[in-house]
N, C-alpha and C positions, 0 to 999 in steps of 0.2 A: 504494500500500500504506500501511497505518497501523501505526506502531510506538507502543506504549504502555508505560508503566512507572511505578514509584513510587520516589521518593527519600525517605530518612528522615534523621534527625539523624546516623546512622552514616555517611552519605555526605558529610558536611561536609568541604570542601577535598579532595575526591577526584575522580577521573575515571572515567567509564564509557564503554565503546565498545559500541555497539549495531549488530550487523551487518544488512545488507540486500543483496539480490541485484540486480545490473544485468545485463540480457540483452544479447547481441550485437546491434548495429544501433541501440542507443539514441542519440538525437540530443540529448537534454537531460535533465538530472536536476534536479528542483526539490524543495526541502524547505520546508515550512511548519511552524513549531514553536510550541507553546504549552504553558504549564504553570500549575498552580495554586499557591497559597501565597504569592503576592506580598504579600498583606496582612500576612503574618508575616515579611516581609523575605527570603523564599526567593529565591535567584538561581541559575538554571541557564544556563550558557553553551554555545554550540554551535560545532562545526566538522565537517570531514569528511575522510576519507581514501578514495582509491580503492585497488584491489588492489596498486598499485605505488608510490604516493607520497602525501604529504600535499597536500591541495588547498585548504586554507584554514581560517581561524578568524575568526568574527565576534563571538565572545564573546556579550555581551548586547545588542549594538547593532542587530541585525537579527533579525526574526522569520521571515524567508523569504529564500531565495537560490536562484539557478539557475546551473548550469554547462553550457556547450556546448563544442564544439570550437573555436569562434572567439571567444567572449566568455563572461564570467561576471560575476555580481554582484560589485561591489567587495568586497574581503576574500578573494576566491576566485580560483583560477587557471583560465583556459580551457585547453583541450587535449583530446586524444582521451579518450573515455569507455570505458575497457576493461571488457569483460564480467568478471563474477566477484563476489566478496564485497567490498562497500564497508562502511565503518563510519561511523556518526554518532557524533562525539565529544561527550560531555556532560561539562562541568566544573561543579563545585558550589562556588563561592567562599563561599557562605553558606547554611546551613540549621540552624536552631536544634535543640538536643538533642531536644526533644519535637516538632519540626516534621515535616511530611509534605507532599510535593509530587508530585502526579501529573503526568505529561507525556504529550503526544501529538505525534508527528511524522508528518505526512502527506507521503509521497514520491510524486511524479508522475514517471513515466518516459515520455518522448515518443519515438516511433519515426518521426515524420514530419519531413521537411525544412521544412515550412511554419512561418513565423515571423510572429507577429501584432503585433510592435512592442515596443519597450523600455518604453513607458508602459503601466502596468497597466490604465488606463481612459482614455477619450477626454479630451484636454486641454480640449476644449470640446464640450458636448453640443448636438445640434440641427443642422439643415441651415443652410448658409450658404456664402458665397463665402470661400474660404481661399486665401491668397497664399503662394507659396513659390518656391524655387530648386531645380532638380532636377540640377544639375551643378556640383560643387564639389570642389576639390583642396586637400590639406593637406600637412603634413610627412610623412604616411604614403605619399606618392608624390612629386610634383615641385612641391608648393606651397612658396613662399618669400616671406618678408617681412622688414622691417627689425626688428632686435633692439632692445633698450633703448638701445644705443649707436649704432644706425644701421647695423649690419653686416647683410648679407644672410644670413639663416639659414633652415633649414627652418621653415615657418610652423606653429606649434601649432594644433591643431584648435580650441581655445577662441577663438582670434582670429577664425576664420571664423564661429563661432556668435555672438560678440559683434557682428560686423558685421551678421549676419542679424537679430539682436534690435534693433539700432539702426535698421534699416530698417523694422521693424514687420512682418517676415514671420511667418507662422503655422507654416510647416514648411520643412525643408531635407532634401535627400538628399546625403550626403557620398559621393562616388564616386571614391575614389582608384583608381589604375590597378592592376588585376589582383591586388589584395591585400584581405585582410580584417582587417588589424591595427588599423584604426581603429574596428572594432566595439566593442572593449573600452572605448575612450575614450567612444564614444557611449553605451554602457550605463551608464558611471559618471556622465556629465554629464546624462543625461535627467532625473533627479530634480531637479537644480538648475534646468534650463531647463524649468520646468513650464508655460510658455506658448508653447514652441517645440517642435514635434514633430520628433524626430530620426529620419530614415528611413535605415537602412543601405543603401548602394549600392556598386556597383563599376562602373568603366568598363573593360569587357573590351576591352583594346587589342590588336588583332590586326594582321597585315600587310595585311589586306584590309578594314579598317574598324574603327570603334569602336562598341561597343554598351553602352548604359547598362542595368544590371540592378539593379532597385530592390526593396527589401523582403525580401531574401534574406540569411540569415547562414550557411547551409550552405556547405561547400566547393564550388568551381566551377572546372572546367577552363577554361583560356583559350587553350591552345596550338593555335590553329586550323591545321589542315594537318598536325599531328603525330599520333602514335599515341594521345595522350590525348583529342584532339578532332579527328578526321579531317575532319569537316564541321561547318558551322554548326548543322546539325540536332542534333548531339550536345550542343552548348552549350545550344540551346533546350530540348532534352529535360530537362536538369537544371533550368533556370530554370522551366519549366512545372510540373515536379514539386513545386517549392517555391512555386508560385503567385506567382512574382516577375513584375514588370512589366518588359518589355524595350523599349528605345527605340533606334533608330538615331541616333547622334550625328553632328552636323555633316556630313551626307552631301554637301554642296556644296563642301567644302574639297578642295583638291588633295592628292594623296599625293606625297611626294618627300622629299628630304633636310631640307627646312624643316619638314615635318610628316609624319612617317613613318606611313603607314597611315591617314591622317586621312580620306580620301575613301572612299566605300563601294563596294567592288567584289566583295564576297563573293557567291557563288551563294546565292540566298535565296528561300524560299517566303514571300512577303510576307503571305500569309494568316495566318502565325504571328507577325507583328510588330504589336503593338497601338499603337505610338506612334513618331513621328519627331520629332527635335529640329529643327523648322523654323526656329527663331531661335536662333542660337548667339552669345552675347555681344552685341555691338553690331551684328552682321551681320543686318539685317532686309531687305535688298534687294541687288540686284546679282548678279554671277556666282557669288559664294561662298555665297549664301543657300541654305538647305535647302528653301525653299518650292516651287520648281519640282520638286524630287525628290518631295516630298510630294504635290503636285498630280498628278504623273504616276501615282502609285499610286491616287489618288482616281479619275482618269479611267479606270483599268483596272477600276473597280468595287469597289475595296476600301474598307473602313471603317477608317481609321487616324487616330488622334488626333494633332494637332499640339501639341507642347509647346515650351517654351523652357528654356534653361539658360545661366547666366552663364559656365560653364567657368572660373570664377575660380581663379587660382593664387596670388593675393596679396591677403590679406584687408585690407591697408592701402591699396588703391587708392582714389582718390576716388569718391564715390557715383555719379557719372555713368558710371563704368566698373567698378563694384565688384560685390559680392555682391548678388544680386537684380535684376540687369540682364541679361536681361529677367526678369520675374516670370511664373511660370505660376500662373494663377488658376483654381481648381477649385470647382465647386458640389458639395460633398460633404454627406453626411448627418450627419457629425460630424468633429471634428478628431482623427482616429485614423488609424493607418497603413492599416488595411483600407479605411476609408471613402475616404481620399484616393486610393489606388490604384484602387479601384473606380470612382471618378468619372472618373479619367483613362481607364480602359478604356472607359467609356461615352461619352467624348468631351464631357463636361460641363465644358468648358475653354475659356478664351481666354488669349492671351498678351499681357501688357502689356509692349510692346517697350522702353519707356523705364523700366520699373520704378517707376512711381509708387505712392503709397500708397493711392490712392482711385479711380482710373479703373475704370469698370464697363461691361461689355457684356453685355446679356441679350437673347437672341433667342428668339422663340416663334412657332411656326407652327400654324395651325388649319385643318382641312379635314374636312368631313363628320363632325363630332363628335369627331375625333381631335385631339390636341395633341402637339407635339414641341418639345424644346429642342435646343440644339446637341448634336450627336452622335447624336440619335435619328433614326429613320426614320418616314416618313409616306407613306401611300398617297394620292396626289393625284388622286382621281377627280373631285373638285369643286374649284372655285377655292380657292386657298390664301390665307389672310389672314396676312401676316407682320407681327409686332409687334417693334419694336426699342426697347430702352431703353438710353440711354447716360448715364453720369454722369461728370463730370470731363473732358468732351470739348469744352469751349467753344472755338469757332473751328475745330474739325475738321469733317470731312465723312464721311458714310457712303459706303462703297464696296462693291460687290457682285461676287462671283466665282462661277464654276462654270456648268455647262450650264443649271441651273435658274434662273440669274439673268438670262436674256435679257430685255431690255426694262426692267429695273429701274434706276432712277436716282434720285438725291437730291442736288440741287445746293446747297440752302440750308445755310449753316454751322450747326453745332449750337450750342445754348445750353449752359449749365452742367449741367443735368439735364433730359433731354428724351426723350419717347416719340414714335415715329412708326410709322405702319402703311402697309402696301403690299399690293397684290393681285397674286398670282402666277398666271399662266394655268393653267387646269386641265390642260393637256397637258404642263406642265413635268415634267421628270424628270431624274435624275442628282443632283448635289449642288449645294447653294446655300449660300454663305458670305457673312457680313456682316463687314466690317472697318471700322475708323475710321482715317482718314488726316489728317495735319496740313495746314495751309494750303499748305505747300510740297510736299505729296504724300507726305511721309515717313510710313511705317507707324507708327501709334500702338498700335492694338489689332488683333490677328489673331484672328479668330473661327474656330471649328470648324464644319463643315458640318451642315446638316440634309439628310438623304438623302430624295429624292423618288422614288417609284415609282408606276407605274400599278397600279390594283387588279386 
C-alpha cells in the first residue's frame, strides 16, 4: 500500500501518526519512505507502532526498514506482527514557515515464510566459485571463546564473522541450536560485512539426529516426537514451505552421553533431504565420517549433495581447526542467498576438506552432445568424455568413486594447475565422483557426483 501526504510550515516540530492496516498471517512489514523539500532543509523522521506497542524509531537515519517475528532492521524490534491498525510515526524537526514537503511511504506486507536474504542485492554479481562454512555456533547457543582477559565466555557472533572474513570466505551460515535469536545480530551486521554473505541457519537438534536448516527466518518447531513435531515430516513441511535448505549433520557420529542425539536415527524419507554434511570439522575419513552414510543414499538412487561444515564452537581456534575447516565451495550464479542455496541443491559443490583459500575442483562430462557438471545428470548412451581441472593440488592424486567409475585410474601426481581427460565406457551408469587425495591418501577435495543413466 502507499501512504501519501503533505507537511507544511505549520507542522514544524510536531508529530503525525498515519494509520495503516496489517492483516492476520502477515510475516513481514516493510516500509520505504521518501519525501521532498530536502533542498529547503525539510526533515521528516520516521518510526512505527503496532496495535499494542511501540516498535521502533529510526529518525532520519534510514529510508527503509523491515520487521518480522524473529528479526528486524536495527532501530526496530522483532516480534509477533499483530493484525489491526498500525501507525507510521512522522516527526518534523525542521520545516520552514513557507516550506512544503510531500511524502510517500510504500508499505509491503508479506504473507509468505520465504526469506531471500539480509542483503538487498547480491554481494557479488556473476557466476563463480564461492567459498563458505555452513555450520557455525555462537553465544546464541553453546559457542564459547576467550574474553579480553582470557576467561571462557559465550562467544559473540562478530568473533565468528571476523574469523570467516580473515579466512577469505564468501559466505557463512550461522546455525545455533534450535533458536532464532541470532537472526537479529545477522540482520544488523550484514551491512557492515558487505563482502561476506550472512545466511540465517538453525541446527535443529533432536534426540534422533541433527538437521541443518538454512535460509529460513520463520519460526520452526524442533521438538521431534512431541505434539509440536510428531514426525520429521512435520519439520520438513515447515522448512519446505519456507524454501529452506535442509542438511543432515554429522550422521556418522555416535549418539550417547558424549554427544546426545548426534548420530542420525530418525525415520526419514531421504527423497526430501537435499544435502548431507559428509565432512564435519576435521573428520574426513574413518568410522565417524559422514561419507559412507552419504554414499549409501547415492547407491539407493538418490541425488543428495555432499557439503561440509566446521561445526565451530570457538571462533578463537587456530586456523587448522577453526572457522572454514572444511570449506564448502559452490558454483553459484551470484553471491546471494538464493543463488548459493540453489547451487547446493543442484549439487554444484565440492568440499575443500582442509579449508584452503584456493584449491579448485571442476569436473565436466560430455556425451552425445550433452554436458554435465557435478550434481547434474547425463544420459550415457555414447562414450563419456570426463574432463577434470584441479588447481592448488600439487602433489595430490585424482581418485574416483561410484559405480560409474569402474576402470578409471590416474596414478600420476598433479601439478599446481592441471587438466586431465578420461573416457568412461558407454555402458557406465549410476554415479561417478572425482576426489583429490594427498600423497598420504588423506582426502583433500571431495567432489559431488555426476549421475549417469542409460537413455
